[in-house]
Backbone bond lengths (Angstrom), bond angles and torsions (degrees), N, CA, C in turn:
res aa  C-N    CA-C-N  psi(-1)  N-CA   C-N-CA  omega(-1)  CA-C   N-CA-C  phi
1 X - - - 1.458 - - 1.532 107.68 -
2 X 1.235 114.13 85.30 1.439 118.63 -177.12 1.532 109.66 -117.65
3 X 2.669 126.30 178.57 1.246 134.63 -144.26 1.258 110.05 -115.16
4 X 19.216 123.21 -175.83 1.483 112.85 -83.10 1.543 113.70 -173.17
5 X 1.276 89.12 165.61 1.465 90.84 178.65 1.525 110.44 -78.60
6 X 1.376 119.11 159.32 1.467 120.46 -177.28 1.525 111.64 -61.23
7 X 1.319 115.03 147.19 1.458 121.28 177.93 1.514 109.22 -86.34
8 X 1.347 115.64 112.92 1.464 119.28 -178.81 1.523 112.06 -113.01
9 X 1.330 117.20 10.43 1.465 120.85 -178.25 1.522 110.56 -70.92
10 X 1.340 116.19 152.47 1.454 120.72 175.82 1.521 109.05 -67.54
11 X 1.344 117.76 158.57 1.475 119.70 -179.96 1.527 113.34 -55.16
12 X 1.365 116.43 -43.50 1.461 119.10 -179.23 1.520 110.98 -65.24
13 X 1.328 116.74 -43.47 1.453 121.13 179.56 1.519 110.32 -65.42
14 X 1.336 115.02 -42.09 1.466 118.89 179.75 1.528 110.82 -60.04
15 X 1.329 116.10 -41.96 1.463 120.31 -179.00 1.530 110.53 -65.19
16 X 1.327 117.49 -42.85 1.455 121.23 -179.57 1.523 111.15 -64.82
17 X 1.336 115.73 -39.75 1.465 119.40 -179.03 1.521 110.84 -71.15
18 X 1.336 116.21 -38.05 1.462 119.51 178.60 1.522 109.94 -63.09
19 X 1.334 115.41 -37.89 1.461 120.21 179.51 1.528 110.85 -63.32
20 X 1.334 115.51 -32.20 1.464 120.39 179.67 1.523 112.20 -87.63
21 X 1.324 116.63 -0.46 1.457 120.21 179.44 1.508 113.82 82.90
22 X 1.338 117.01 20.19 1.461 121.11 -177.47 1.518 111.25 -103.98
23 X 1.323 115.89 153.95 1.459 121.94 179.44 1.522 108.71 -119.65
24 X 1.354 117.94 115.87 1.461 121.29 -176.06 1.520 112.17 -60.39
25 X 1.340 115.49 150.83 1.456 120.25 172.18 1.512 114.39 90.53
26 X 1.323 118.47 0.96 1.464 120.49 -179.58 1.527 108.39 -132.66
27 X 1.315 116.69 114.03 1.452 119.41 -175.37 1.520 109.53 -135.55
28 X 1.333 118.79 118.51 1.464 124.51 -7.79 1.520 111.74 -72.53
29 X 1.304 115.65 150.90 1.467 119.67 175.78 1.526 107.37 -65.61
30 X 1.331 118.87 118.77 1.472 119.21 -174.97 1.516 113.71 -66.23
31 X 1.339 116.67 -40.48 1.458 121.04 -174.54 1.517 109.62 -135.78
32 X 1.327 116.11 134.37 1.462 121.95 172.65 1.518 107.72 -112.91
33 X 1.312 116.40 111.43 1.458 120.28 -178.96 1.531 110.43 -83.08
34 X 1.320 117.96 149.97 1.469 120.71 -176.76 1.522 112.00 -70.48
35 X 1.323 114.67 154.36 1.465 121.15 -179.02 1.521 111.22 -100.77
36 X 1.309 116.74 50.97 1.458 121.68 173.85 1.509 113.76 56.20
37 X 1.335 115.05 -131.62 1.462 121.03 -174.61 1.527 112.72 -61.97
38 X 1.334 117.17 -25.32 1.465 121.08 -178.99 1.525 111.66 -57.18
39 X 1.327 116.67 -37.52 1.461 121.31 179.97 1.526 110.60 -53.73
40 X 1.321 116.20 -46.38 1.455 120.53 -174.81 1.523 112.02 -76.44
41 X 1.319 117.62 -31.90 1.467 119.58 177.55 1.534 110.36 -68.68
42 X 1.320 116.50 -41.78 1.468 120.55 176.76 1.526 109.89 -62.45
43 X 1.318 116.50 -41.24 1.467 120.86 179.89 1.529 111.36 -63.51
44 X 1.319 116.75 -44.35 1.461 120.24 -179.80 1.525 111.08 -60.81
45 X 1.328 116.33 -42.42 1.461 120.41 179.65 1.524 110.74 -64.14
46 X 1.330 116.30 -42.93 1.465 119.86 -179.37 1.529 111.47 -66.40
47 X 1.317 116.40 -40.45 1.462 120.17 179.04 1.525 111.23 -60.66
48 X 1.316 116.81 -40.98 1.466 119.68 -179.70 1.534 110.96 -69.22
49 X 1.323 116.27 -34.40 1.465 119.35 175.82 1.518 110.55 -64.93
50 X 1.332 116.91 -45.22 1.452 121.58 -179.01 1.528 112.30 -68.82
51 X 1.335 116.37 -27.43 1.465 120.76 -175.23 1.523 113.19 -69.43
52 X 1.310 117.77 -22.52 1.464 120.57 -176.23 1.527 110.74 -59.79
53 X 1.323 115.75 117.89 1.460 123.69 178.04 1.528 112.38 58.53
54 X 1.314 117.15 26.89 1.465 121.87 178.79 1.526 109.21 -94.29
55 X 1.336 119.30 142.86 1.468 120.80 177.31 1.526 113.46 -57.29
56 X 1.326 117.41 -27.62 1.463 122.36 179.06 1.533 111.30 -101.19
57 X 1.316 116.94 29.73 1.460 120.92 -174.28 1.523 112.61 -53.29
58 X 1.319 118.02 -47.43 1.465 120.59 -177.25 1.527 111.28 -61.43
59 X 1.330 116.19 -43.07 1.465 119.21 -178.33 1.531 111.40 -69.30
60 X 1.315 117.77 -41.31 1.465 120.92 178.95 1.529 110.63 -63.30
61 X 1.330 116.87 -40.01 1.468 119.86 179.03 1.530 110.71 -69.90
62 X 1.331 117.07 -33.07 1.458 121.30 176.22 1.527 110.25 -64.32
63 X 1.320 117.58 -45.37 1.469 120.95 178.25 1.531 110.36 -67.15
64 X 1.335 117.36 -33.10 1.470 120.21 175.25 1.524 110.76 -62.82
65 X 1.326 116.55 -40.04 1.460 121.09 177.05 1.529 110.55 -61.91
66 X 1.323 116.17 -42.39 1.462 120.33 176.92 1.529 110.12 -64.37
67 X 1.329 117.59 -39.70 1.466 121.00 179.29 1.522 111.31 -63.09
68 X 1.335 116.77 -37.66 1.473 120.01 174.56 1.525 110.24 -58.75
69 X 1.326 115.88 -46.19 1.470 120.37 -179.95 1.524 110.87 -64.26
70 X 1.331 117.15 -38.55 1.461 120.26 176.99 1.529 111.26 -61.12
71 X 1.330 115.93 -41.31 1.466 119.64 179.14 1.523 110.88 -63.28
72 X 1.326 116.62 -42.55 1.466 120.27 179.66 1.529 111.27 -63.11
73 X 1.326 116.67 -44.24 1.466 120.39 -179.07 1.529 109.91 -68.82
74 X 1.308 117.27 -37.79 1.466 120.85 -179.68 1.522 112.10 -64.61
75 X 1.330 116.42 -30.10 1.460 120.41 -175.96 1.533 113.27 -78.41
76 X 1.316 117.79 -12.64 1.466 120.91 -177.84 1.534 110.66 -86.92
77 X 1.318 115.37 163.23 1.457 121.57 170.66 1.520 108.48 -85.77
78 X 1.328 116.24 142.93 1.455 118.92 175.93 1.523 110.12 -62.82
79 X 1.306 118.45 137.79 1.468 121.25 178.20 1.530 111.27 -58.88
80 X 1.292 115.50 151.73 1.462 120.91 178.42 1.534 109.01 -59.59
81 X 1.312 115.47 135.30 1.456 120.50 178.94 1.511 113.91 94.63
82 X 1.347 117.77 -11.53 1.464 121.06 177.03 1.523 108.31 -88.74
83 X 1.318 116.05 121.51 1.463 121.48 -178.21 1.527 110.24 -66.63
84 X 1.335 115.41 131.62 1.465 120.42 -178.15 1.525 110.03 -81.92
85 X 1.303 115.45 64.14 1.466 122.57 177.50 1.511 107.79 -133.34
86 X 1.351 118.45 129.70 1.467 119.22 -176.90 1.520 112.99 -59.94
87 X 1.333 117.06 -26.76 1.462 120.49 -178.34 1.520 112.46 -66.23
88 X 1.329 117.01 -22.82 1.465 120.88 -179.88 1.523 112.85 -121.54
89 X 1.332 117.37 -33.62 1.465 120.85 -175.73 1.518 112.37 -64.05
90 X 1.336 117.58 -23.78 1.459 119.61 -177.51 1.527 111.58 -62.24
91 X 1.319 117.97 -26.54 1.464 120.02 178.58 1.524 111.13 -66.75
92 X 1.322 116.69 -41.21 1.462 119.48 176.11 1.527 110.15 -68.63
93 X 1.326 116.43 -37.31 1.464 120.09 176.50 1.530 110.67 -62.87
94 X 1.328 116.12 -38.03 1.467 120.27 178.13 1.532 110.42 -62.46
95 X 1.320 115.95 -44.57 1.462 119.76 -179.60 1.528 111.02 -63.56
96 X 1.339 116.50 -44.06 1.461 120.27 -179.58 1.525 111.50 -66.94
97 X 1.318 116.08 -41.88 1.462 120.43 -177.69 1.525 111.47 -65.84
98 X 1.314 116.72 -46.85 1.464 119.60 -177.52 1.524 111.80 -70.42
99 X 1.337 117.36 -31.21 1.465 119.81 177.08 1.528 110.61 -63.76
100 X 1.326 116.24 -35.57 1.457 120.11 -177.90 1.508 114.72 -82.76
101 X 1.335 117.02 -16.85 1.461 119.39 -172.10 1.523 113.61 -116.04
102 X 1.319 117.15 -12.06 1.465 120.53 -169.04 1.523 114.11 -59.21
103 X 1.333 118.03 -30.13 1.468 119.90 -179.19 1.527 112.75 -87.39
104 X 1.341 117.11 -2.18 1.462 120.92 -175.28 1.522 113.17 -105.46
105 X 1.320 116.48 -14.27 1.462 120.37 -174.70 1.528 110.71 -92.15
106 X 1.333 118.08 164.58 1.472 121.39 179.84 1.524 112.29 -60.27
107 X 1.321 115.38 159.23 1.468 122.07 -175.03 1.530 114.12 -53.94
108 X 1.350 120.20 -43.73 1.473 118.94 179.79 1.524 112.56 -60.60
109 X 1.338 116.00 -38.11 1.463 119.76 178.92 1.533 110.43 -70.06
110 X 1.332 117.17 -38.44 1.461 120.26 176.86 1.524 111.05 -59.34
111 X 1.325 115.43 -42.81 1.464 119.78 -179.72 1.526 110.93 -64.99
112 X 1.325 116.75 -42.07 1.462 120.35 179.53 1.523 111.20 -63.51
113 X 1.332 117.13 -39.61 1.462 120.74 179.48 1.525 111.05 -68.26
114 X 1.323 116.13 -35.96 1.467 119.59 -179.28 1.522 111.90 -70.62
115 X 1.324 116.41 -27.56 1.460 120.14 -174.51 1.522 113.16 -103.28
116 X 1.336 118.16 6.52 1.465 119.50 -173.26 1.527 111.41 -65.55
117 X 1.317 114.81 146.01 1.455 123.52 179.39 1.528 108.47 -114.17
118 X 1.353 118.62 135.61 1.471 120.75 -177.36 1.528 113.83 -52.81
119 X 1.315 117.71 -40.65 1.459 119.42 -179.96 1.520 111.10 -67.89
120 X 1.344 115.64 -37.01 1.463 119.12 176.89 1.524 110.69 -61.96
121 X 1.333 115.39 -40.95 1.470 120.00 179.69 1.521 110.25 -59.53
122 X 1.335 116.91 -47.13 1.469 121.38 178.17 1.523 111.17 -59.69
123 X 1.323 116.97 -45.03 1.461 121.32 -176.15 1.529 111.42 -66.29
124 X 1.328 115.75 -42.11 1.467 119.60 179.34 1.528 109.82 -64.95
125 X 1.329 116.84 -41.42 1.464 120.25 178.72 1.520 110.79 -60.05
126 X 1.317 116.67 -42.73 1.463 120.78 179.24 1.526 110.80 -61.33
127 X 1.330 116.38 -42.67 1.461 119.34 179.97 1.530 111.27 -68.80
128 X 1.315 117.06 -35.96 1.459 120.60 176.45 1.525 111.07 -60.80
129 X 1.320 115.86 -45.63 1.453 120.01 -178.16 1.525 111.95 -68.07
130 X 1.319 116.04 -20.39 1.465 120.63 175.60 1.519 111.87 -91.47
131 X 1.330 117.10 -3.82 1.457 121.29 178.04 1.507 115.05 79.27
132 X 1.329 117.47 25.75 1.463 119.68 178.62 1.530 108.20 -141.89
133 X 1.322 114.89 150.47 1.453 120.79 179.18 1.519 110.06 -137.61
134 X 1.319 115.76 155.84 1.450 121.57 169.33 1.523 108.46 -98.28
135 X 1.314 115.55 160.43 1.453 119.40 -176.82 1.510 113.65 -55.98
136 X 1.337 116.59 -40.34 1.460 120.08 -176.91 1.528 112.99 -73.74
137 X 1.338 117.02 -6.38 1.469 120.68 -179.46 1.523 112.49 -81.13
138 X 1.319 117.51 -19.51 1.453 120.26 -162.50 1.528 114.38 -65.74
139 X 1.319 118.12 -30.76 1.464 119.16 -178.33 1.522 111.88 -67.47
140 X 1.341 117.06 -36.05 1.463 120.88 -178.44 1.525 113.34 -93.61
141 X 1.320 116.93 -19.90 1.460 120.74 -172.78 1.532 114.38 -53.87
142 X 1.346 120.49 -44.05 1.470 118.65 -178.47 1.523 113.39 -60.20
143 X 1.330 117.29 -34.33 1.459 120.52 -178.14 1.532 111.33 -76.78
144 X 1.328 116.30 -33.28 1.466 120.15 176.61 1.524 109.68 -71.27
145 X 1.328 116.90 -42.12 1.467 120.99 173.52 1.522 109.64 -54.48
146 X 1.316 115.57 -47.22 1.467 120.22 -177.18 1.519 111.89 -59.93
147 X 1.336 117.03 -43.80 1.462 120.53 -179.74 1.518 111.49 -67.01
148 X 1.316 116.95 -41.66 1.465 120.47 177.70 1.529 110.72 -61.71
149 X 1.323 116.73 -41.93 1.462 119.55 178.89 1.527 111.48 -63.87
150 X 1.326 116.63 -40.72 1.469 119.85 179.13 1.529 110.60 -60.31
151 X 1.327 116.72 -48.24 1.459 121.14 -176.41 1.530 111.25 -65.36
152 X 1.328 116.72 -44.60 1.457 119.40 -177.99 1.524 112.12 -73.80
153 X 1.340 117.47 -31.43 1.463 119.70 176.46 1.525 110.32 -68.15
154 X 1.332 116.59 -39.69 1.466 120.52 175.09 1.537 110.17 -58.69
155 X 1.324 115.22 -43.45 1.466 120.10 179.20 1.526 110.88 -63.11
156 X 1.329 116.75 -46.41 1.464 120.08 -179.06 1.526 111.35 -63.20
157 X 1.329 116.16 -41.13 1.470 120.29 -179.06 1.522 112.27 -64.59
158 X 1.321 117.28 -22.82 1.467 121.30 -178.95 1.529 112.92 -84.54
159 X 1.326 116.77 -7.64 1.462 120.59 -178.76 1.524 111.46 -80.78
160 X 1.321 115.85 168.50 1.458 122.27 173.41 1.517 108.01 -107.64
161 X 1.328 115.85 124.99 1.462 120.19 -175.36 1.521 111.66 -57.72
162 X 1.331 116.99 -35.68 1.465 119.26 -177.39 1.522 113.00 -69.56
163 X 1.335 116.71 -15.27 1.468 120.31 178.28 1.530 112.76 -90.15
164 X 1.328 116.31 -5.10 1.464 120.59 -176.29 1.523 108.76 -102.96
165 X 1.304 115.83 119.94 1.459 120.98 -177.70 1.526 109.18 -102.13
166 X 1.303 115.84 129.61 1.465 120.49 -177.82 1.512 109.31 -139.11
167 X 1.328 115.54 137.88 1.454 121.23 175.54 1.524 109.62 -84.28
168 X 1.324 116.39 156.22 1.465 120.14 -176.73 1.526 112.68 -72.67
169 X 1.343 116.93 -5.97 1.464 120.81 176.46 1.525 111.00 -122.55
170 X 1.320 116.23 27.11 1.462 121.48 -178.67 1.524 109.57 -72.86
171 X 1.348 116.84 126.55 1.458 119.90 -178.13 1.506 114.14 -95.30
172 X 1.342 117.82 -20.19 1.455 122.13 179.77 1.517 111.25 -109.53
173 X 1.315 116.70 153.17 1.464 121.33 -177.93 1.528 111.03 -57.69
174 X 1.320 118.54 130.19 1.466 120.95 -179.42 1.526 113.45 -73.00
175 X 1.339 117.85 -10.15 1.464 120.56 178.61 1.520 111.36 -96.41
176 X 1.341 117.46 -49.90 1.470 119.73 -174.69 1.520 114.26 -117.96
177 X 1.333 117.70 -8.07 1.458 120.84 178.04 1.514 115.33 84.34
178 X 1.326 118.22 0.96 1.457 121.00 -176.16 1.531 112.02 -75.49
179 X 1.321 114.84 161.90 1.462 120.72 175.34 1.527 109.76 -72.24
180 X 1.329 116.94 154.11 1.465 118.91 175.40 1.525 110.58 -72.09
181 X 1.323 115.43 153.69 1.464 119.46 172.15 1.521 109.46 -82.45
182 X 1.329 115.93 -35.32 1.465 122.77 -179.95 1.515 107.19 -170.58
183 X 1.306 115.67 173.48 1.459 119.55 170.61 1.518 108.08 -109.72
184 X 1.316 114.87 163.09 1.461 119.56 177.79 1.523 108.90 -138.93
185 X 1.316 115.86 135.01 1.455 120.91 170.53 1.520 106.13 -89.03
186 X 1.323 115.44 110.16 1.465 121.78 -170.23 1.525 112.21 -80.39
187 X 1.296 113.98 163.74 1.454 123.06 168.26 1.520 106.67 -121.06
188 X 1.323 117.34 160.10 1.462 119.83 -179.70 1.516 110.40 132.30
189 X 1.306 115.76 169.44 1.452 120.87 -170.17 1.521 113.00 -67.76
190 X 1.329 117.75 -35.83 1.459 119.37 -177.07 1.512 113.26 -108.38
191 X 1.322 117.24 -16.06 1.461 118.09 -176.29 1.521 112.61 -121.53
192 X 1.338 117.87 8.05 1.447 120.76 -179.54 1.522 111.75 -58.88
193 X 1.330 116.22 127.33 1.453 121.43 179.15 1.510 114.36 82.69
194 X 1.324 118.15 -4.73 1.458 121.47 -179.27 1.522 110.53 -92.38
195 X 1.328 115.00 150.61 1.466 120.07 178.32 1.519 110.38 -96.63
196 X 1.325 114.84 131.25 1.457 121.54 174.02 1.523 108.52 -122.83
197 X 1.326 115.00 137.86 1.455 120.14 171.82 1.519 107.85 -90.30
198 X 1.321 117.01 139.94 1.460 121.54 -175.91 1.525 109.65 -114.34
199 X 1.320 115.55 125.16 1.458 121.60 -173.47 1.529 111.63 -67.47
200 X 1.319 115.07 138.38 1.457 121.11 179.27 1.520 112.95 -76.85
201 X 1.335 117.26 -14.59 1.460 120.25 -175.82 1.524 112.77 -112.13
202 X 1.332 118.14 -55.89 1.471 119.89 -172.25 1.513 113.71 -102.65
203 X 1.352 117.57 0.64 1.465 122.52 175.19 1.529 114.51 67.27
204 X 1.317 117.17 15.80 1.462 120.58 170.57 1.523 108.93 -72.99
205 X 1.328 117.08 147.40 1.465 121.73 173.28 1.524 107.85 -119.26
206 X 1.334 115.97 141.14 1.463 118.92 179.64 1.518 110.08 -137.23
207 X 1.320 115.21 146.03 1.462 120.90 -176.05 1.524 110.94 -70.46
208 X 1.322 115.29 137.69 1.460 121.89 174.71 1.523 107.38 -138.44
209 X 1.309 116.73 133.30 1.461 119.81 -178.41 1.521 110.46 -57.64
210 X 1.313 115.96 146.70 1.459 121.18 -179.46 1.525 110.59 -81.71
211 X 1.315 115.28 166.23 1.466 125.05 176.46 1.520 112.92 54.43
212 X 1.312 117.18 32.64 1.462 122.21 167.18 1.523 107.22 -133.12
213 X 1.315 116.09 142.26 1.460 119.82 -179.83 1.522 109.51 -68.14
214 X 1.298 116.30 129.43 1.466 120.74 179.99 1.526 110.61 -67.13
215 X 1.320 117.00 -29.37 1.467 120.59 -176.78 1.519 112.52 -79.31
216 X 1.344 117.48 -50.89 1.470 119.73 -172.97 1.518 114.08 -114.50
217 X 1.318 118.33 -6.97 1.457 121.23 175.77 1.513 115.20 81.85
218 X 1.334 118.33 -0.14 1.459 120.85 -179.44 1.530 110.85 -73.82
219 X 1.327 115.01 148.41 1.463 118.90 176.00 1.525 111.47 -112.15
220 X 1.335 115.71 8.85 1.456 120.53 175.74 1.526 108.69 -112.95
221 X 1.289 116.06 154.39 1.458 119.94 178.40 1.507 114.01 78.89
222 X 1.340 117.21 12.25 1.464 120.45 178.44 1.521 110.19 -88.02
223 X 1.300 115.73 141.52 1.460 120.96 173.63 1.519 107.99 -148.02
224 X 1.328 115.50 170.07 1.458 120.55 -176.07 1.518 109.62 -124.49
225 X 1.324 114.75 133.53 1.456 121.61 -178.37 1.524 109.11 -121.52
226 X 1.307 115.89 141.60 1.463 120.54 174.76 1.512 108.48 -151.25
227 X 1.310 115.73 167.73 1.468 121.87 176.08 1.520 106.14 -110.42
228 X 1.301 116.05 101.36 1.461 121.21 -169.01 1.521 112.87 -57.10
229 X 1.333 116.85 -38.22 1.467 118.26 -178.01 1.520 112.35 -68.21
230 X 1.340 117.27 -14.65 1.465 121.32 176.94 1.521 112.02 -98.48
231 X 1.338 116.59 4.66 1.456 120.23 177.94 1.516 111.96 102.90
232 X 1.333 114.81 171.54 1.466 120.95 -176.48 1.525 112.55 -112.13
233 X 1.321 117.25 10.06 1.467 120.02 -177.01 1.524 112.24 -75.16
234 X 1.329 117.31 -26.19 1.469 120.80 -179.41 1.521 108.46 -125.45
235 X 1.306 115.16 126.43 1.453 121.01 176.05 1.526 108.27 -134.15
236 X 1.295 116.58 170.08 1.461 120.78 178.73 1.518 108.89 -116.49
237 X 1.330 116.12 131.23 1.461 121.27 172.10 1.522 107.35 -89.23
238 X 1.314 116.70 113.64 1.457 120.89 -177.38 1.525 109.98 -106.13
239 X 1.320 115.85 147.37 1.461 122.14 -179.21 1.525 108.86 -120.58
240 X 1.325 116.54 121.41 1.456 120.59 178.87 1.524 112.18 -83.38
241 X 1.337 117.36 -5.18 1.465 120.34 176.32 1.536 110.74 -79.93
242 X 1.321 116.68 -44.68 1.473 119.92 -178.40 1.524 112.69 -116.06
243 X 1.344 116.86 -0.31 1.476 122.82 178.33 1.527 112.14 56.99
244 X 1.326 115.38 39.96 1.457 120.24 173.20 1.526 108.57 -112.14
245 X 1.321 115.18 169.17 1.456 119.40 175.16 1.526 109.60 -149.39
246 X 1.306 115.02 156.17 1.463 122.16 174.82 1.513 107.50 -139.62
247 X 1.312 116.22 128.11 1.458 119.00 179.14 1.531 110.69 -70.51
248 X 1.318 113.80 148.48 1.463 121.42 -175.45 1.529 108.18 -129.23
249 X 1.311 115.77 126.49 1.464 121.88 -179.54 1.525 108.31 -100.90
250 X 1.318 116.04 126.18 1.465 121.69 -179.08 1.526 108.54 -96.13
251 X 1.318 115.95 101.49 1.464 120.37 -173.20 1.524 112.13 -62.06
252 X 1.336 117.67 -30.06 1.460 119.14 -178.18 1.522 112.21 -72.66
253 X 1.321 117.16 -17.73 1.465 120.62 -179.45 1.526 112.83 -98.64
254 X 1.337 116.03 -5.60 1.470 119.28 -177.06 1.523 109.09 -144.47
255 X 1.330 117.68 85.84 1.466 119.59 177.10 1.525 110.67 -55.03
256 X 1.324 116.37 130.48 1.458 120.33 -179.72 1.510 113.75 86.12
257 X 1.347 117.87 6.25 1.462 120.99 -178.70 1.521 110.99 -58.36
258 X 1.324 115.73 144.53 1.471 122.44 179.10 1.529 106.52 -137.40
259 X 1.333 118.30 125.35 1.471 120.68 -167.99 1.522 115.27 -52.99
260 X 1.324 118.56 -51.03 1.458 119.34 -177.00 1.520 111.00 -65.55
261 X 1.325 116.73 -42.89 1.464 120.66 -178.25 1.521 111.09 -64.86
262 X 1.333 116.99 -47.17 1.459 119.79 -177.72 1.525 111.44 -69.48
263 X 1.321 117.05 -33.18 1.463 120.34 174.88 1.527 110.37 -63.99
264 X 1.324 115.94 -44.29 1.463 121.49 -178.25 1.525 111.03 -61.84
265 X 1.326 115.97 -40.21 1.464 120.37 -176.50 1.524 112.47 -73.62
266 X 1.336 117.11 -13.92 1.460 120.57 -177.69 1.528 111.11 -105.73
267 X 1.323 116.93 39.79 1.460 122.04 178.24 1.529 111.16 -59.00
268 X 1.315 117.41 -31.62 1.465 120.67 -179.20 1.526 111.27 -58.29
269 X 1.322 117.12 -33.32 1.464 120.91 179.30 1.530 110.28 -69.87
270 X 1.334 117.30 -37.72 1.470 120.73 175.61 1.523 110.76 -60.31
271 X 1.324 115.39 -43.58 1.464 119.90 -178.65 1.532 110.47 -63.19
272 X 1.318 116.81 -43.45 1.456 121.75 179.39 1.522 111.12 -61.21
273 X 1.325 117.38 -44.90 1.463 121.24 -177.66 1.527 111.54 -70.79
274 X 1.326 116.58 -34.26 1.466 119.65 176.83 1.523 110.01 -63.19
275 X 1.316 116.70 -39.25 1.462 120.48 178.54 1.524 111.54 -64.10
276 X 1.327 116.57 -26.33 1.461 121.33 179.94 1.535 112.40 -93.35
277 X 1.330 116.48 5.01 1.463 120.01 173.15 1.517 116.33 89.59
278 X 1.329 118.34 13.21 1.461 120.75 178.83 1.530 110.27 -91.66
279 X 1.326 115.42 145.99 1.451 121.79 179.27 1.527 109.97 -105.82
280 X 1.335 118.06 136.21 1.468 119.42 -179.48 1.525 112.13 -71.98
281 X 1.312 115.38 133.92 1.460 120.66 172.23 1.520 109.86 -87.43
282 X 1.331 116.09 -36.05 1.456 120.63 -179.96 1.519 111.65 -76.57
283 X 1.323 114.81 156.92 1.463 121.70 179.05 1.522 108.66 -126.92
284 X 1.324 116.09 114.18 1.461 119.46 172.34 1.526 106.84 -101.56
285 X 1.329 118.43 109.28 1.470 120.04 -173.60 1.520 113.84 -62.75
286 X 1.320 117.62 -17.17 1.459 119.86 176.86 1.534 111.90 -90.39
287 X 1.332 116.10 5.69 1.460 120.44 175.90 1.524 112.01 -120.15
288 X 1.332 117.84 4.87 1.459 119.61 178.74 1.522 109.76 -63.89
289 X 1.301 116.12 131.69 1.456 121.78 179.04 1.515 109.88 -108.78
290 X 1.313 115.91 157.57 1.457 120.39 178.45 1.524 109.81 -62.80
291 X 1.341 115.94 144.82 1.460 119.96 -179.33 1.515 112.43 -99.82
292 X 1.330 116.50 7.54 1.453 119.32 177.03 1.517 109.30 -153.23
293 X 1.336 118.50 154.88 1.465 120.24 179.47 1.516 111.12 -70.40
294 X 1.305 115.67 160.61 1.455 120.23 177.99 1.525 109.36 -126.59
295 X 1.319 116.03 152.86 1.462 119.80 177.74 1.508 111.94 87.29
296 X 1.318 115.82 157.43 1.456 121.13 -176.28 1.525 111.81 -67.14
297 X 1.306 116.12 -25.37 1.453 118.44 -179.46 1.503 113.50 -79.71
298 X 1.357 116.81 -11.62 1.462 120.57 178.01 1.507 113.89 75.99
299 X 1.345 117.79 20.61 1.459 119.52 178.85 1.503 109.50 -70.39
300 X 1.338 116.05 145.77 1.449 120.80 177.89 1.524 109.28 -66.29
301 X 1.322 114.43 143.43 1.471 119.35 177.93 1.520 109.26 -72.76
302 X 1.326 115.86 150.28 1.447 121.68 177.20 1.503 109.64 -122.32
303 X 1.331 115.71 159.48 1.440 120.07 174.90 1.534 109.12 -62.54
304 X 1.334 118.01 146.94 1.465 119.73 177.84 1.525 110.31 -65.34
305 X 1.318 113.90 152.78 1.463 118.27 179.33 1.505 109.34 -63.31
306 X 1.322 116.32 137.58 1.455 121.15 176.83 1.478 109.78 -110.22
């Protein structure tokens, strides 16, 4: 997982666009950089909204709790002596995040945090960044994901959008190289109707042309799948050329939609597409499953209780 024109908008317009994460004078805006701690606060709020009467209510509320902790850690200054590099700063973020959340999480997670070993933390992080986990990783994985996201989001927020070059068919994040968690059809003065891919790690969003497969670039064989009884705000763009799919969040159909949160809440769509033989292009780090059984009995690993 590796990395203008003059502003002529009125003050009121500029403020409204900044609030939406848009930069005046660039259409389409190639890159939308994350707004630090705000990203995680918005995510926590959306997760709690989606959790109401949801089959995954406990898990969504658990991730919302982690998002709150991410926002708190993101809002602080790095301690003196901590290198401002995501490759190393995430360890300090992990320590700060877990110190603030350890008494709020379920008992199994508390036990895992109390017993964590520094080498285990490094190893789990490496496997996360490679998109694979072992069964014994699952209790600590959400907290390591959270720390990595904090560090990389801080890094992305410190960049200058005009220094980041991205092609209109770029499939990987132009800041950190990670896969998108989902795409979103945006609303707003400069990005309304445009598709942006949202990074699963650093929360950067980048423009990608619509009606082309993000994986193989084909514009034929595309179709859209959704589960109507669960609403029309999230659908999957499927490609019959490479048999991949990427979920798409329609911002106009879901006020307050947030890509990672809405992707997480639509796990049922992933299950349906997997049954039909499609492979996910997007990566939701809070949905990574173990790639091997754990324990002498060979039972499949499960997500930790939330």
